[in-house]
C-alpha positions as CSV (number, residue, x, y, z in Angstrom):
1,M,-24.3,86.7,-28.1
2,T,-22.3,84.5,-25.7
3,V,-22.2,80.0,-26.1
4,D,-24.8,80.4,-23.2
5,A,-27.6,82.9,-24.4
6,T,-27.4,80.4,-27.6
7,S,-27.5,77.2,-26.1
8,S,-30.5,79.2,-23.8
9,T,-32.8,80.3,-27.4
10,V,-32.3,76.4,-28.8
11,K,-33.4,74.8,-25.9
12,A,-35.9,77.7,-25.9
13,G,-37.2,76.6,-29.5
14,E,-36.6,72.9,-28.6
15,M,-39.4,73.1,-26.0
16,Q,-41.6,75.1,-28.0
17,E,-41.8,72.3,-30.6
18,S,-41.8,69.7,-28.5
19,L,-45.0,71.7,-26.8
20,T,-46.5,71.8,-29.9
21,R,-46.4,68.1,-30.4
22,T,-47.3,67.9,-27.8
23,Q,-50.6,69.8,-28.1
24,D,-50.8,68.2,-31.3
25,L,-50.9,65.0,-29.8
26,I,-53.6,65.5,-27.6
27,E,-56.1,67.2,-30.0
28,A,-56.0,64.3,-32.6
29,R,-56.5,62.1,-29.6
30,R,-59.4,64.1,-28.5
31,Q,-61.2,64.2,-31.9
32,R,-60.4,60.3,-31.9
33,E,-62.5,60.3,-29.1
34,L,-64.8,62.3,-30.2
35,E,-65.3,60.3,-33.2
36,L,-65.4,56.8,-31.3
37,A,-68.3,58.2,-28.5
38,A,-70.7,59.2,-32.4
39,T,-70.4,55.8,-32.5
40,G,-72.4,55.2,-29.3
41,L,-69.3,53.6,-27.1
42,N,-69.6,54.5,-24.4
43,Y,-65.6,55.9,-21.8
44,T,-65.3,52.9,-20.6
45,E,-65.1,51.4,-23.6
46,I,-63.1,54.6,-25.6
47,A,-60.4,54.2,-23.2
48,R,-60.2,50.1,-23.1
49,L,-60.0,50.7,-27.1
50,L,-57.0,53.1,-27.2
51,H,-55.1,51.9,-24.7
52,F,-56.0,55.1,-22.2
53,D,-56.6,55.2,-18.7
54,L,-59.8,56.6,-17.7
55,S,-59.4,59.3,-16.2
56,T,-58.4,60.3,-19.3
57,V,-60.8,59.8,-21.3
58,S,-62.9,61.5,-18.8
59,R,-61.0,64.6,-18.7
60,D,-60.9,65.2,-22.4
61,F,-64.6,64.9,-22.6
62,S,-65.0,67.4,-19.6
63,F,-62.3,69.9,-21.5
64,M,-64.4,69.0,-25.0
65,R,-67.6,69.6,-23.0
66,E,-66.2,73.4,-22.0
67,Q,-64.4,74.3,-24.9
68,A,-68.1,73.1,-26.9
69,R,-70.4,75.3,-24.3
70,M,-67.3,78.5,-25.0
71,A,-68.2,78.1,-28.5
72,I,-72.1,77.9,-27.9
73,D,-71.9,80.5,-25.4
74,N,-69.6,82.9,-28.2
75,Y,-72.3,82.4,-30.8
76,L,-75.1,83.3,-29.4
77,N,-73.6,85.9,-27.4
78,E,-71.2,87.7,-29.6
79,R,-71.8,86.7,-33.1
80,L,-75.8,85.9,-33.0
81,P,-77.3,88.9,-32.6
82,L,-75.4,90.5,-35.0
83,E,-76.2,88.7,-38.0
84,Y,-79.6,89.5,-37.1
85,Q,-78.4,93.1,-37.0
86,K,-76.9,92.2,-40.2
87,C,-80.0,90.5,-42.0
88,L,-83.1,92.8,-41.1
89,I,-80.9,95.8,-42.0
90,S,-80.0,93.8,-45.5
91,L,-83.5,92.2,-46.2
92,D,-84.3,96.1,-45.4
93,A,-82.4,97.9,-48.1
94,I,-83.9,95.2,-50.1
95,T,-87.4,96.6,-49.9
96,R,-86.1,99.9,-50.6
97,E,-84.6,99.1,-53.5
98,A,-87.4,97.5,-54.5
99,W,-89.7,99.8,-53.8
100,K,-87.9,102.3,-55.6
101,V,-87.3,100.3,-58.8
102,A,-91.3,99.2,-58.2
103,N,-91.5,103.5,-58.9
104,E,-89.7,103.6,-61.7
105,S,-90.3,100.2,-63.9
106,D,-92.8,99.0,-66.3
107,A,-95.9,96.8,-65.4
108,R,-94.0,94.2,-65.8
109,T,-90.9,94.8,-63.6
110,K,-93.3,96.7,-60.9
111,I,-94.7,93.3,-60.2
112,Q,-91.4,91.7,-59.5
113,A,-89.8,94.3,-57.9
114,L,-93.2,94.7,-55.6
115,T,-93.4,90.8,-55.0
116,L,-89.1,91.6,-53.5
117,A,-90.2,93.5,-51.7
118,K,-93.1,91.5,-50.2
119,E,-90.9,88.9,-49.5
120,C,-88.6,90.4,-47.5
121,A,-91.7,92.8,-45.4
122,L,-92.8,88.3,-44.9
123,E,-89.5,87.2,-44.0
124,R,-88.6,90.5,-41.7
125,M,-91.3,89.4,-40.0
126,D,-90.7,86.0,-39.7
127,L,-87.3,87.3,-38.2
128,L,-88.9,89.5,-35.6
129,T,-91.5,87.8,-34.1
130,H,-90.3,83.7,-35.1
131,T,-87.1,84.1,-32.1
132,T,-88.2,80.2,-31.2
133,T,-85.0,78.9,-32.1
134,I,-82.8,81.2,-31.2
135,D,-85.3,80.9,-27.7
136,G,-84.3,77.0,-27.6
137,A,-81.0,77.0,-28.3
138,I,-80.2,79.6,-24.8
139,R,-82.8,77.2,-23.6
140,F,-80.6,74.2,-24.6
141,V,-76.9,76.5,-23.2
142,E,-78.7,77.3,-19.9
143,R,-80.2,73.2,-19.5
144,A,-76.9,71.3,-20.9
145,R,-74.9,73.9,-18.2
146,K,-77.5,72.6,-15.5
147,R,-77.1,69.6,-15.8
148,A,-73.5,69.9,-16.3
149,S,-73.4,71.3,-12.4
150,E,-75.1,69.1,-11.2
151,E,-73.6,65.7,-13.2
152,P,-70.6,66.9,-14.5
153,D,-69.1,63.0,-15.1
154,Q,-72.4,61.7,-16.8
155,E,-69.4,58.5,-18.0
156,A,-71.7,58.6,-21.4
157,E,-73.3,61.1,-22.3
158,I,-72.0,64.3,-23.7
159,I,-73.7,67.4,-22.8
160,V,-72.5,70.5,-25.1
């Protein structure tokens, strides 16, 4: 390796290290801004307290709102349907095993197994018929997106 190549490699490593430090500082600043917002402070108060320009705080909250939207969107569209399906399949497996035990056991164990089968059936019914929580979460995200697009820089409000 030549001196120029070594020098370039060292400079690239230093630049990467500097970038990582900068990203860590930005992340720490954003975390502090969130903590202050959670105490009821608005953007102007946060900017004054942390000695940052209001535009920096506003930009940070815009970024954090978008990150939160993407996380919720990912959860609702990617993780939740799979977890829901896994839950239903698990309840079915438990129900099958409970019936197997009920058919092969003494009276006391049979009653316990049938009780478990009943609880699984009720839980499954609840999951299948009471999707209001999931629907509510989806409506919340849709309303938040609409509100954010209509009023993108509401100073005192954090929209997830």
